C-alpha positions, 0 to 999 in steps of 0.5 A: 807554209814554211812557217807552219807545222801541220798535223793531219790524220783522217778528219783530224787536222791541227796547224800551228805556227813555228813562232807560236810553238816557240812561244808555247815552249817559252810559256811552258818553261815559265809555268814550270818555274812558277810551280817550282817557285810556289813549292819553294815559297812559304812559312819555311823557305826551301831553295829551288835546287832543294825543291827539284832534288826532293821532287826527283829523289824519293826520301822521307824528311820534313822537307819532302813532306812539306813539298809532296803532301802540302805544297805540291797538291795545292800548287797543281790544283791552282794551276789546273783551276787556272788552266780550266778557267782560261780554256773555258774563257777562250771557248766562250769568247770564240762562240759568242764572238765577244772578247769581253765574255768570261765564264764569271762575267756572264754568270757561269761561275756564280751559277756553278756555285749555286749548283754546288751549294744545292748539292751541299744543302741536299746531301749534308747531314745537319746533325754532324755537318758531314756529307751523306754521299760522295763529294765526287758527285758535286761536279755534276751539280756545278755543271748543271748550274753552270750550263743552265746559266750559259744557255740562258745568257746566250739565248737571252742575248741573241737577237740576230746575233749577240751584241756586247751590250746585251751580253754584258748586261744580261750576263751581269743580271744572271750573275747577280741573280746567282749570287742572290740564290747563293746567299739564300742557300748559305743563310738557310743551309747547314751551319757549316756553310756560314763558316766556310762558304764565303771563303769558298765562293770568293775562290780558294785552293786552301786545303787541296789534296791529292784527291782534288788533283786527281779529280780535276786532272781527269776532268780537265784532260778529258775536256781538253782532248775534246776541245782540241778535236773541235779546234777547227770548229771553234775557229769557224765559230769565230767567223760571221754566222753566214760565212761559217754556214757557207763553209759547210759548218753545222753552226748550231750543233757545234756551238751547243757542243762547245758551250757544253765544254765551256760550262763543264770546264767552269763547273770543275773549277767551281767544284774544287776551287770555288768562284775564282774570277776573271782568269777566263777573261785575262788569259785569252787576252794576254795570249792574243798579244803573244800570237795570232787569233787561231785557236790552235795557238790561243788554246795552249797558250791561254791555258798555260797563262791561266795556270800561271796567273792562279799559281802566282795569285796563290803565292800572294794569297799565302805569303803577302799577309802571313800568317793569314791565308787569304782566298786566291780569288781576292787577288785574281779579282784585284787584277781582273776587275780593272782589266775588265773596265779597261777592256770595256772602255776600249771596246766602247771607244772602238765601236763609238759607244755601247 
């Protein structure tokens, strides 16, 4: 116990290793540096010290406008999107007991995209391509799409437990069906879809503003708080079902709540950043290499790493092929797809085949 920090208050308890706390603090510093680096790099290079000075001192200048009105909202949205996807992936992997699970791979992100496009189809005026209702309702539609996919994949994959083979095949099937529906909605929707939908579906934080930051931060903060309340239940979900039940855990009730949390986190990112892929797969795996399997340690490290991944991918998307500003999802997929294949082969070898 000398190596652990324990917080207990009535029914709430939280335990974290001191080593993991050091890792978390180190990753926080790395996250801060990645954000500052993102604010520094662009069409106009701004030295890091100048960036820090501008953030700390309110002033009216071209540099202040570039940082505070253009780069900072986009960078914060990128970080929050990555953190949300990483947290969603961590929860999915915990409740399904499958390290290959991911909100994108099992169709949650693609189905969330369907929900968002249904919203845009229903509430876009084709005469002027303008929304007839508030964009703040779009997360509700993305949540319905994402949550429906999560339930469908889980129940179809469940047969006296969830096997990696059934989960991956059924998840890919749901994801493919969602992509087909997305194409149908784009083709038959307002003209504005054809112009912008493909970029949005790939995943982009281009054009992010402070309204997006406030919306996503509020959504993420609420769900993160609930997740920490359910950390102990998430650890129990990762055990065998009979063991979890033997410890007095309301297995199905808590599984349902955690599934809702994962779908809600993914839906928020889809509503703001589109279909950015593989972050929910990569970040938890990197976290497991840095700490143990306790979700009290995994969750904070995973969401920080997820945020860093998307921030770095966004830097690459707007600088490597300048003046083109490519979708950030291209770069997360370029890293994530080979990583997933590697994990799939590794998992197959460890189990002697799928």
